[in-house]
C-alpha positions in Angstrom: -13.6 1.8 -30.5 -15.5 1.9 -34.0 -14.9 -1.0 -36.7 -14.4 1.7 -39.6 -11.9 3.6 -37.5 -10.1 0.1 -36.7 -9.7 -0.9 -40.3 -8.7 2.6 -41.4 -6.1 3.6 -38.6 -4.7 -0.2 -38.1 -4.1 -0.9 -41.7 -0.5 -0.8 -41.5 -0.3 -2.7 -38.2 -2.8 -5.6 -37.7 -2.9 -8.5 -40.4 -6.3 -9.9 -39.2 -9.4 -8.0 -37.4 -11.9 -9.6 -34.8 -14.5 -7.5 -34.9 -18.1 -7.5 -34.0 -21.6 -6.1 -34.8 -22.1 -4.6 -31.5 -21.1 -0.7 -31.1 -19.1 -0.1 -28.1 -21.1 2.4 -26.1 -18.1 3.2 -22.9 -14.9 2.5 -23.7 -13.4 1.4 -20.1 -9.7 0.1 -20.2 -9.2 -3.1 -17.6 -8.6 -1.9 -13.8 -5.1 -2.5 -12.5 -4.0 -3.2 -9.0 -1.5 -5.1 -6.9 -0.7 -6.0 -3.4 1.4 -3.8 -1.0 2.1 -6.3 2.0 -1.4 -7.3 3.0 -3.1 -4.5 1.2 -4.6 -4.2 -2.2 -3.6 -0.9 -3.7 -5.6 0.1 -7.2 -3.6 1.8 -9.7 -6.0 2.4 -12.2 -9.8 2.2 -11.5 -11.3 1.3 -14.4 -13.7 -2.0 -15.6 -15.0 -3.7 -12.9 -15.4 -0.7 -10.3 -16.8 2.3 -12.9 -19.5 3.3 -12.6 -19.5 2.2 -8.5 -19.7 4.8 -6.2 -17.7 6.1 -3.5 -20.3 6.5 -0.8 -20.4 9.3 1.6 -21.5 9.5 5.6 -23.1 12.9 4.9 -25.1 14.4 1.9 -22.9 16.0 -1.0 -24.1 19.0 -3.3 -24.4 17.9 -6.9 -20.7 18.6 -8.4 -19.2 18.0 -11.6 -15.5 17.8 -10.3 -13.0 17.6 -13.4 -9.9 16.1 -12.0 -6.2 16.7 -13.4 -4.7 16.5 -16.9 -2.6 13.5 -16.4 -4.6 9.8 -15.7 -7.7 12.1 -15.6 -10.9 11.0 -14.1 -13.7 13.5 -13.5 -16.7 12.6 -10.8 -19.9 13.7 -10.4 -21.4 14.1 -6.4 -25.1 13.6 -5.7 -26.7 13.0 -2.3 -24.2 10.6 -0.6 -22.0 9.4 -3.8 -19.5 10.5 -5.7 -19.1 8.6 -9.0 -15.8 8.5 -11.1 -15.3 8.1 -14.3 -12.6 5.6 -15.8 -9.5 7.1 -16.3 -8.9 9.2 -19.7 -5.0 9.1 -19.9 -3.1 12.4 -20.7 -5.8 15.3 -21.8 -2.9 17.0 -23.9 -4.0 14.3 -26.2 -6.9 16.2 -27.8 -8.9 12.7 -29.1 -8.7 11.7 -25.1 -9.8 15.2 -24.2 -12.6 14.9 -26.6 -13.6 11.8 -25.3 -13.6 12.9 -21.5 -15.9 15.6 -22.3 -18.3 13.2 -24.5 -18.4 10.7 -21.6 -18.8 13.6 -19.0 -22.1 14.6 -20.8 -23.1 11.1 -20.9 -23.2 10.2 -17.6 -24.5 13.4 -16.2 -27.5 12.6 -18.7 -27.7 8.9 -17.4 -27.3 9.7 -13.8 -29.9 12.6 -14.2 -27.1 15.1 -12.3 -27.6 18.7 -12.9 -24.3 20.2 -10.9 -24.7 23.0 -8.5 -21.1 23.5 -8.1 -18.1 23.1 -10.5 -14.3 21.9 -9.1 -11.1 22.3 -10.8 -7.2 21.7 -10.0 -5.5 25.2 -9.1 -3.4 25.0 -12.3 -4.4 27.9 -14.6 -3.1 25.9 -17.8 -4.5 22.5 -17.1 -7.2 21.6 -20.0 -9.7 20.8 -16.8 -9.7 24.3 -15.5 -10.1 26.0 -18.9 -12.8 23.1 -19.6 -14.2 24.1 -15.9 -14.6 27.7 -16.3 -16.4 27.0 -20.0 -18.8 25.2 -18.4 -19.4 27.6 -15.4 -20.7 30.3 -18.0 -22.6 27.9 -19.8 -24.9 26.5 -16.8 -24.5 30.1 -14.6 -23.1 27.9 -11.7 -19.9 28.6 -9.3 -16.8 27.3 -10.1 -14.2 26.6 -7.4 -10.5 25.7 -7.7 -8.7 23.6 -5.3 -4.9 23.2 -4.8 -3.9 19.8 -6.1 -2.2 18.3 -3.2 -4.9 19.5 -0.9 -7.1 17.4 -3.3 -5.0 14.3 -2.7 -5.4 14.7 1.0 -9.1 15.2 0.9 -9.0 12.0 -1.6 -7.5 10.0 0.8 -9.7 11.0 3.7 -12.6 10.3 1.6 -11.6 7.0 0.6 -11.0 5.8 4.3 -14.3 7.6 5.8 -12.3 10.2 7.6 -13.6 13.6 9.6 -11.8 16.3 10.9 -8.1 17.2 11.2 -5.6 15.1 9.6 -1.9 14.9 8.9 -0.8 14.5 5.3 2.0 13.4 3.1 1.7 13.8 -0.5 4.4 12.4 -2.6 4.1 12.9 -6.6 5.7 14.5 -9.4 3.8 17.9 -10.2 1.2 20.1 -8.5 0.8 23.5 -8.9 1.5 25.1 -5.5 -0.4 28.1 -3.7 2.9 29.8 -4.2 3.0 29.2 -7.8 6.0 26.8 -7.4 5.7 22.9 -8.5 5.0 20.8 -5.5 5.2 17.5 -4.8 6.4 16.2 -1.5 4.4 18.1 0.9 3.8 18.0 4.4 0.4 19.1 5.2 -2.3 19.4 7.7 -6.0 19.9 7.4 -9.4 19.0 6.7 -11.7 19.3 3.8 -12.5 22.5 4.4 -8.7 23.9 4.2 -5.0 23.1 4.9 -1.6 24.0 6.2 1.7 23.2 4.6 3.9 22.8 7.8 6.6 21.1 5.5 7.7 20.2 2.0 11.2 19.2 0.1 13.8 22.1 -0.1 12.8 23.7 -3.7 15.4 23.1 -6.6 15.4 24.4 -9.8 14.0 22.6 -13.0 16.4 23.2 -15.4 14.3 23.8 -18.9 11.1 23.1 -17.2 9.5 20.6 -18.6 12.6 19.4 -20.3 14.3 18.1 -17.0 11.8 15.6 -16.6 12.6 13.9 -19.8 16.1 14.4 -19.7 16.8 13.6 -15.8 20.4 13.9 -15.8 19.4 17.5 -15.9 17.5 17.2 -13.0 20.6 15.2 -11.0 23.0 18.0 -12.2 20.4 21.2 -10.7 20.0 19.0 -7.2 23.7 18.2 -6.6 24.9 21.4 -7.8 22.1 23.4 -5.9 23.6 21.7 -2.8 26.8 20.7 -3.1 28.2 24.0 -5.4 31.7 23.9 -6.9 32.4 20.3 -5.5 29.5 18.8 -6.5 29.7 20.2 -10.3 33.3 18.5 -10.2 32.1 15.0 -9.1 29.2 15.1 -11.4 31.2 15.6 -14.7 32.6 12.2 -14.3 29.4 10.8 -12.9 27.0 12.0 -15.7 29.2 11.8 -19.0 25.8 12.5 -21.3 26.0 16.1 -20.2 28.4 17.7 -22.3 30.6 20.5 -21.1 28.6 23.0 -23.1 25.5 21.9 -21.6 26.9 21.7 -18.0 28.0 25.2 -18.9 24.4 26.2 -19.9 23.2 24.8 -17.1 25.5 26.7 -14.7 24.6 30.2 -16.3 20.9 28.7 -16.0 21.0 28.4 -11.9 23.1 31.4 -11.2 21.0 33.7 -13.5 17.5 31.8 -12.8 16.8 31.8 -16.3 13.9 29.0 -17.2 14.3 27.2 -13.9 10.9 27.3 -12.3 11.1 26.1 -8.3 10.3 22.4 -7.4 9.9 20.8 -4.1 8.4 17.2 -6.3 9.5 13.7 -5.1 9.3 12.5 -8.2 12.2 14.5 -9.2 14.2 13.6 -6.4 13.7 10.2 -7.5 14.5 11.1 -11.4 17.7 12.2 -9.8 19.0 9.4 -8.0 17.7 6.9 -10.7 20.0 9.0 -13.3 23.1 9.5 -10.8 23.1 6.0 -10.3 23.2 5.3 -13.9 19.8 3.6 -13.8 17.9 5.8 -16.4 19.1 9.2 -17.3 16.1 10.1 -19.9 12.4 9.3 -19.3 10.9 7.6 -22.4 7.6 7.2 -20.8 6.1 8.6 -17.4 7.7 7.3 -14.1 10.3 5.2 -15.8 13.1 6.3 -13.5 11.3 6.1 -10.2 10.0 2.4 -11.1 13.3 1.3 -12.6 15.2 2.6 -9.2 12.6 0.4 -7.9 13.4 -2.5 -9.3 17.1 -2.5 -8.6 16.5 -1.4 -5.5 14.4 -4.4 -4.5 17.8 -6.7 -5.3 19.7 -5.3 -2.7 20.7 -7.7 -0.2 22.0 -5.1 2.3 18.3 -4.1 3.8 20.1 -1.8 7.0 21.9 0.9 4.5 20.8 4.1 4.2 21.0 7.6 3.4 20.0 10.7 5.1 17.9 13.6 4.3 18.3 16.5 6.9 14.9 18.2 8.8 15.9 21.7 8.6 13.4 23.5 11.0 12.6 27.0 10.0 12.0 30.2 12.2 8.0 30.1 11.5 7.9 26.6 13.1 7.9 24.9 9.4 10.4 22.8 7.9 12.5 21.5 4.6 13.8 18.3 3.8 17.5 19.2 2.9 19.3 16.6 0.4 22.1 17.8 1.0 23.7 15.2 2.8 22.0 12.6 0.7 23.9 13.9 -2.5 27.5 14.1 -0.3 26.8 10.3 0.6 25.7 9.0 -2.7 28.5 10.5 -4.5 30.7 9.0 -2.1 29.6 5.4 -2.6 29.6 6.2 -6.4 32.9 6.9 -6.2 34.1 4.1 -4.1 31.8 1.7 -6.4 29.5 0.6 -4.2 27.0 -2.1 -5.2 24.1 0.0 -7.2 21.2 -2.2 -5.9 22.5 -1.3 -2.2 23.0 2.8 -3.3 19.2 2.4 -4.7 18.1 0.8 -1.6 19.8 3.3 0.8 17.6 6.0 -1.1 14.4 4.3 -0.8 15.2 4.2 3.0 16.4 7.9 3.2 13.1 9.1 1.7 11.0 6.8 3.8 13.2 7.8 7.1 12.6 11.7 6.2 8.8 11.4 6.0 9.0 9.2 9.2 10.8 12.3 10.8 8.5 14.9 9.2 5.1 12.8 10.4 6.7 13.0 14.1 7.5 16.4 13.7 3.7 17.2 12.6 2.1 14.9 15.5 4.5 16.5 17.9 3.6 20.3 16.7 -0.1 19.5 16.5 -1.4 16.8 18.6 -2.8 15.1 15.6 -2.6 10.8 15.4 -3.7 10.4 12.1 -1.8 10.8 8.7 -2.7 10.0 5.1 -0.4 8.9 2.3 -1.6 9.9 -1.1 0.3 11.0 -4.4 1.8 8.6 -6.8 5.2 7.9 -5.7 3.2 5.8 -2.9 2.5 3.3 -5.7 6.0 2.4 -5.2 5.4 -0.8 -3.3 9.3 -0.7 -1.5 8.8 3.0 -0.6 5.5 2.6 0.7 5.9 -0.4 2.6 9.1 0.9 4.8 7.4 4.0 5.5 4.3 2.5 6.9 6.5 0.1 9.1 8.6 2.8 10.3 5.5 5.4 11.2 3.3 2.5 12.6 6.4 2.0 15.2 5.7 5.8 16.2 1.9 4.8 17.1 0.5 7.2 14.6 -2.3 5.6 12.5 -1.7 5.5 8.7 -4.3 5.4 6.3 -3.9 4.7 2.6 -6.3 4.5 -0.6 -8.5 1.6 -0.8 -11.4 2.4 -3.4 -9.2 5.1 -5.6 -5.7 4.9 -6.9 -3.3 7.2 -4.7 -2.1 8.8 -8.6 -4.3 11.6 -10.0 -7.1 9.5 -11.0 -8.1 9.9 -7.4 -8.1 13.7 -7.3 -11.7 14.2 -8.5 -13.0 12.5 -5.4 -11.0 14.8 -3.3 -12.3 18.1 -5.2 -16.1 16.8 -4.6 -15.6 16.6 -0.7 -13.5 20.1 -0.6 -16.0 21.7 -2.9 -19.1 20.7 -0.7 -17.3 22.1 2.1 -16.6 25.5 0.9 -20.5 25.6 -0.7 -21.6 24.4 2.6 -19.4 27.0 4.2 -20.4 30.1 2.2 -24.2 28.9 2.6 
């Protein structure tokens, strides 16, 4: 954002420079949004929106809410307003992290907010978590850890001015779960104070951890072999030729001995696996590449009735899991029968939408609740969101989606503000 920096850093890139004699005080990207059906959906809340506040019907304690580490925004809460920052991208980039810290200090000074509490994500290794603990010692104020998907739920509630108990479906890529696993396809009930995890996608091992998020053929292998066993292993050899014999043998050992294989219920990884298996994208060169390309291919389908199935398995304690065994069986059969790839991509989306519908109906039957909020970055998928909303509205359930903030992690800090306030009020 500085002329001298641009001249130095872009000297091998730019032939000419358009510069100005006015310094940029607050850097801010353009906002990004899209239409999903008849409604406007923000993807990035920045220029034109920041620093406009999200209003609250009730007073909120002065708080600094750190957000997450990807698409990161912080929030400053005071009285009946929550001010969200522009997004700072990936805070693993140290320069982004420095900008984030500097902007937080500047915004607190401009708004004259002195936080009484600090709220951060439950993930112990997030930069924002470590920053929160650093500030807590410096300011001598309490720090509150909030589970990632609870924050998503609260964010959509606050976005719509909801109070009381609701149902929630949170679909995203990665969130640190209360049990230490990687969550991401979650069915919750609760309010700002607390939540109950009533259902989720059945866990699968992420072979190699972060490596499988990039090389998504590994994720496809894990899903298919974990659910279908040797039958799946034999078939997938033909369908994922980019995996060498040695790679497959190593991954089999990882599965059997549970080596470097954290458990995940992520919806993003489910989409990654489907994209890889269909040959659409076997390696993510940027975040969300596989799922976005899968959606693009599915939109070309002419068979809008075709669907695979995700089973809803009820546990003895009344919770449930989504079992993907039938999904992979049906998809493998179609692949070996050379069915059109767009039809298979669409059938996958339809299967996920129907599974969400089935989970919501089950939650409503068990709890008597009639309102459901949708949040998480996967709900930026226009095809999935539109199909799912139509299916659930047919069940006479009220559906609430994001309006003022994105469903992705850019809206986390808003949810953190409302949860943090509730915890402080309860303790008082």
